[in-house]
C-alpha positions as YAML, in Angstrom:
chain: A
units: angstrom
residues:
- id: 1
  name: MET
  ca: [11.27, -3.08, -9.55]
- id: 2
  name: ALA
  ca: [9.18, -1.72, -6.73]
- id: 3
  name: HIS
  ca: [10.17, -0.57, -3.27]
- id: 4
  name: PHE
  ca: [7.24, 0.00, -0.94]
- id: 5
  name: ASP
  ca: [7.10, 1.26, 2.58]
- id: 6
  name: GLU
  ca: [3.97, -0.34, 4.04]
- id: 7
  name: HIS
  ca: [3.86, 1.89, 7.10]
- id: 8
  name: ALA
  ca: [4.14, 5.14, 5.13]
- id: 9
  name: GLY
  ca: [1.75, 3.88, 2.41]
- id: 10
  name: TRP
  ca: [3.94, 4.81, -0.50]
- id: 11
  name: GLY
  ca: [6.75, 3.53, -2.63]
- id: 12
  name: THR
  ca: [8.85, 3.98, -5.72]
- id: 13
  name: LEU
  ca: [9.43, 1.96, -8.83]
- id: 14
  name: GLU
  ca: [12.23, 2.08, -11.35]
- id: 15
  name: THR
  ca: [11.26, 2.34, -15.05]
- id: 16
  name: ALA
  ca: [12.99, 0.23, -17.73]
- id: 17
  name: GLY
  ca: [14.89, 3.51, -18.55]
- id: 18
  name: GLY
  ca: [16.19, 3.85, -14.99]
- id: 19
  name: GLU
  ca: [13.83, 6.62, -13.97]
- id: 20
  name: VAL
  ca: [12.32, 6.45, -10.51]
- id: 21
  name: LEU
  ca: [8.54, 7.09, -10.05]
- id: 22
  name: PHE
  ca: [6.67, 7.62, -6.78]
- id: 23
  name: PHE
  ca: [3.34, 5.83, -6.15]
- id: 24
  name: HIS
  ca: [0.77, 5.91, -3.30]
- id: 25
  name: CYS
  ca: [-0.94, 2.73, -2.00]
- id: 26
  name: VAL
  ca: [-4.23, 3.93, -3.51]
- id: 27
  name: SER
  ca: [-2.48, 3.57, -6.90]
- id: 28
  name: ILE
  ca: [-2.14, -0.20, -6.45]
- id: 29
  name: ARG
  ca: [-4.65, -2.02, -8.79]
- id: 30
  name: GLY
  ca: [-7.42, -4.01, -7.17]
- id: 31
  name: GLY
  ca: [-7.39, -2.19, -3.88]
- id: 32
  name: GLY
  ca: [-4.16, -3.82, -2.64]
- id: 33
  name: ARG
  ca: [-2.23, -2.08, -0.01]
- id: 34
  name: ARG
  ca: [1.14, -3.51, -0.54]
- id: 35
  name: ILE
  ca: [3.73, -4.55, -3.05]
- id: 36
  name: GLU
  ca: [6.54, -6.78, -1.96]
- id: 37
  name: ARG
  ca: [10.01, -5.23, -2.22]
- id: 38
  name: GLY
  ca: [11.74, -6.13, -5.47]
- id: 39
  name: THR
  ca: [8.46, -7.15, -7.21]
- id: 40
  name: ARG
  ca: [8.41, -6.49, -11.00]
- id: 41
  name: VAL
  ca: [5.47, -4.35, -11.66]
- id: 42
  name: GLY
  ca: [3.57, -2.65, -14.48]
- id: 43
  name: ALA
  ca: [2.13, 0.79, -14.15]
- id: 44
  name: THR
  ca: [0.79, 3.77, -16.02]
- id: 45
  name: ARG
  ca: [2.55, 7.06, -15.90]
- id: 46
  name: GLY
  ca: [0.64, 10.18, -15.15]
- id: 47
  name: PRO
  ca: [0.89, 13.65, -13.65]
- id: 48
  name: GLY
  ca: [1.31, 13.75, -9.88]
- id: 49
  name: GLN
  ca: [0.27, 16.19, -7.29]
- id: 50
  name: ARG
  ca: [3.71, 17.81, -6.92]
- id: 51
  name: GLY
  ca: [4.24, 18.66, -10.53]
- id: 52
  name: ARG
  ca: [6.18, 15.51, -11.37]
- id: 53
  name: ASP
  ca: [4.95, 12.31, -13.05]
- id: 54
  name: GLU
  ca: [3.87, 9.47, -10.73]
- id: 55
  name: ALA
  ca: [2.93, 5.95, -11.23]
- id: 56
  name: THR
  ca: [-0.72, 4.89, -11.24]
- id: 57
  name: ASP
  ca: [-2.49, 1.54, -11.74]
- id: 58
  name: VAL
  ca: [0.51, -0.25, -10.26]
- id: 59
  name: HIS
  ca: [0.26, -4.07, -10.55]
- id: 60
  name: PRO
  ca: [2.56, -6.96, -10.20]
- id: 61
  name: LEU
  ca: [3.68, -8.62, -13.37]
- id: 62
  name: ALA
  ca: [3.27, -12.49, -13.65]
...
């Protein structure tokens, strides 16, 4: 599930294992700039700028 703050341009998503990952709007697939709150998403996990893993290639699941 994703939670996204459109004004700040970033959000978080919760993995199936319960871990929370940060993502920035530039990580949304296809150049989208928002993900609706509560949307189920897929993503790739990768190293972030602050030394913790972040979500990249964030995209809504059908």
